[in-house]
Every structure is written in structure tokens, then in C-alpha cells.
C-alpha positions as a Markdown table, in Angstrom:
| # | Residue | x | y | z |
|---|---|---|---|---|
| 1 | Met | 0.3 | -0.2 | 0.2 |
| 2 | Thr | 1.3 | 3.1 | -0.8 |
| 3 | Asp | 1.4 | 6.3 | 1.4 |
| 4 | Asn | -1.8 | 7.8 | -0.5 |
| 5 | Gln | -3.5 | 5.0 | -0.1 |
| 6 | Gly | -2.7 | 5.0 | 3.4 |
| 7 | Asp | -4.0 | 8.4 | 3.7 |
| 8 | Ile | -7.1 | 7.7 | 1.9 |
| 9 | Glu | -8.3 | 4.7 | 4.2 |
| 10 | Asn | -7.3 | 7.2 | 7.0 |
| 11 | Val | -10.0 | 9.6 | 5.6 |
| 12 | Leu | -12.6 | 7.0 | 4.2 |
| 13 | Gly | -12.1 | 5.1 | 7.8 |
| 14 | Glu | -13.8 | 8.2 | 9.5 |
| 15 | Leu | -16.8 | 8.3 | 7.2 |
| 16 | Lys | -17.7 | 4.3 | 8.0 |
| 17 | Leu | -20.7 | 4.0 | 9.9 |
| 18 | Gly | -21.6 | 1.3 | 12.4 |
| 19 | Asp | -24.9 | -0.6 | 12.5 |
| 20 | Asp | -26.1 | 1.3 | 15.4 |
| 21 | Val | -25.8 | 4.7 | 13.3 |
| 22 | Tyr | -27.4 | 3.3 | 10.1 |
| 23 | Lys | -30.4 | 1.8 | 12.5 |
| 24 | Lys | -30.6 | 5.4 | 14.0 |
| 25 | Val | -30.6 | 7.0 | 10.4 |
| 26 | Val | -33.6 | 4.5 | 9.6 |
| 27 | Ser | -35.7 | 5.5 | 12.4 |
| 28 | Val | -35.4 | 9.1 | 12.1 |
| 29 | Phe | -36.3 | 8.9 | 8.3 |
| 30 | Glu | -39.4 | 6.5 | 9.1 |
| 31 | Glu | -40.2 | 9.1 | 11.6 |
| 32 | Glu | -40.0 | 11.9 | 9.4 |
| 33 | Ile | -41.8 | 10.3 | 6.9 |
| 34 | Asp | -44.6 | 9.6 | 9.3 |
| 35 | Lys | -44.6 | 13.2 | 9.9 |
| 36 | Gly | -44.9 | 14.1 | 6.5 |
| 37 | Leu | -47.9 | 11.9 | 5.9 |
| 38 | Gly | -49.5 | 13.8 | 9.0 |
| 39 | Lys | -52.0 | 16.4 | 8.2 |
| 40 | Arg | -51.2 | 18.1 | 11.4 |
| 41 | Thr | -47.3 | 17.2 | 11.1 |
| 42 | Asn | -46.9 | 17.9 | 7.7 |
| 43 | Pro | -46.3 | 21.8 | 7.6 |
| 44 | Asp | -43.3 | 21.2 | 9.8 |
| 45 | Ala | -42.0 | 17.8 | 8.4 |
| 46 | Thr | -38.5 | 17.7 | 6.6 |
| 47 | Ile | -40.0 | 15.1 | 4.2 |
| 48 | Lys | -43.2 | 16.2 | 2.5 |
| 49 | Met | -45.4 | 13.2 | 1.7 |
| 50 | Phe | -48.6 | 13.4 | -0.1 |
| 51 | Pro | -50.9 | 10.4 | 0.6 |
| 52 | Thr | -52.6 | 8.7 | -2.7 |
| 53 | Tyr | -54.7 | 5.8 | -2.1 |
| 54 | Val | -55.8 | 3.0 | -4.7 |
| 55 | Arg | -59.3 | 2.4 | -3.4 |
| 56 | Ser | -59.8 | -0.9 | -5.5 |
| 57 | Leu | -58.3 | -2.5 | -8.4 |
| 58 | Pro | -59.5 | -2.5 | -11.9 |
| 59 | Asn | -62.1 | -5.2 | -12.7 |
| 60 | Gly | -62.6 | -4.4 | -16.2 |
| 61 | Thr | -65.8 | -2.5 | -16.3 |
| 62 | Glu | -63.9 | 1.2 | -16.0 |
| 63 | Asn | -64.8 | 3.5 | -18.6 |
| 64 | Gly | -63.6 | 6.8 | -19.5 |
| 65 | Asp | -60.5 | 8.8 | -20.1 |
| 66 | Phe | -58.1 | 8.9 | -17.1 |
| 67 | Leu | -55.0 | 11.4 | -16.8 |
| 68 | Ala | -52.0 | 10.0 | -14.9 |
| 69 | Leu | -49.2 | 12.6 | -13.7 |
| 70 | Asp | -45.9 | 11.7 | -12.6 |
| 71 | Leu | -43.6 | 14.3 | -11.5 |
| 72 | Gly | -40.0 | 12.5 | -10.7 |
| 73 | Gly | -36.5 | 14.1 | -10.3 |
| 74 | Thr | -35.7 | 14.7 | -14.2 |
| 75 | Asn | -38.9 | 13.8 | -16.0 |
| 76 | Phe | -42.5 | 14.8 | -16.0 |
| 77 | Arg | -44.8 | 12.0 | -17.6 |
| 78 | Val | -48.4 | 12.9 | -18.6 |
| 79 | Leu | -50.4 | 9.9 | -19.8 |
| 80 | Asn | -54.1 | 10.1 | -21.2 |
| 81 | Ile | -55.6 | 6.7 | -20.8 |
| 82 | His | -58.9 | 5.5 | -22.5 |
| 83 | Leu | -60.7 | 2.8 | -21.2 |
| 84 | Glu | -63.5 | 1.2 | -22.5 |
| 85 | Gly | -64.3 | -2.4 | -20.9 |
| 86 | Lys | -61.2 | -4.2 | -21.5 |
| 87 | Glu | -60.0 | -1.9 | -24.7 |
| 88 | Val | -57.1 | 0.6 | -23.5 |
| 89 | Asp | -55.8 | 3.3 | -25.6 |
| 90 | Met | -52.9 | 5.4 | -24.3 |
| 91 | Lys | -51.1 | 8.3 | -25.1 |
| 92 | Ser | -48.1 | 9.5 | -23.3 |
| 93 | Lys | -45.8 | 12.3 | -23.4 |
| 94 | Ile | -42.6 | 12.9 | -21.5 |
| 95 | Tyr | -41.2 | 16.1 | -20.5 |
| 96 | Val | -37.6 | 16.6 | -19.4 |
| 97 | Val | -37.4 | 18.7 | -16.0 |
| 98 | Pro | -34.7 | 21.2 | -16.8 |
| 99 | Pro | -31.6 | 21.3 | -14.5 |
| 100 | Asp | -32.5 | 24.7 | -13.1 |
| 101 | Val | -35.7 | 23.7 | -12.1 |
| 102 | Met | -34.7 | 20.1 | -10.7 |
| 103 | Thr | -32.2 | 22.0 | -8.2 |
| 104 | Gly | -34.4 | 25.3 | -7.9 |
| 105 | Thr | -36.6 | 26.3 | -4.9 |
| 106 | Gly | -39.5 | 24.5 | -6.2 |
| 107 | Thr | -41.4 | 27.7 | -7.1 |
| 108 | Glu | -40.2 | 27.3 | -10.6 |
| 109 | Val | -42.5 | 24.1 | -11.0 |
| 110 | Cys | -45.7 | 26.2 | -10.6 |
């Protein structure tokens, strides 16, 4: 091992976390998710969560037009789904989220 490798190992050694630290991170993360889902605690949560619920599974009798929106980290997906019994017609469009919007404050999305 060269001297540089030893220095690197020393620096990286300080960044290694034990199981107890990982368990604490998971615990805090789960608590923040719960806060984000709570009606009263959402405004103060560090992780904002917006619950969406699937009330029932499709059974093939659904009819009409449905709009699905998915805003991810890099793409905004828009789907228009037309259902008529078991017949499905889907049109989709994917929009790339610009880097300045990805890293902005969030007000640029509106």
C-alpha cells in the first residue's frame, strides 16, 4: 500500500458508520416520513409526503378518460388513458425537467 492509499484509508475510515448509526438513520427517516404523512405534522416535516390511495383494483368495467401525472426527479410524465371495458388506448408524453428547475426552490415548477 502506498502512502497515498494509507491517507485515503484514514480519511475514509472516519466516514464508515456502524450498524447502530444506520439503525438510527432509518429510524429518523421513518419518523420524518410519518410526520410528512400526518395532516397536523406535514407543515413542519422535513420530508413532505402526499398520500395517494388506490381504493380498488380495476375489474374491466371501467370506462372513460383518465389522466396520470408523474413528476420525478428528471422527467414529468403525462398519460391520457382511455378505457372502454377491456380496451385500452394510452397516449403519453414525457417532458424533461430542466436542471435549474430540478435544483431550484420548487416555485419554478408552478
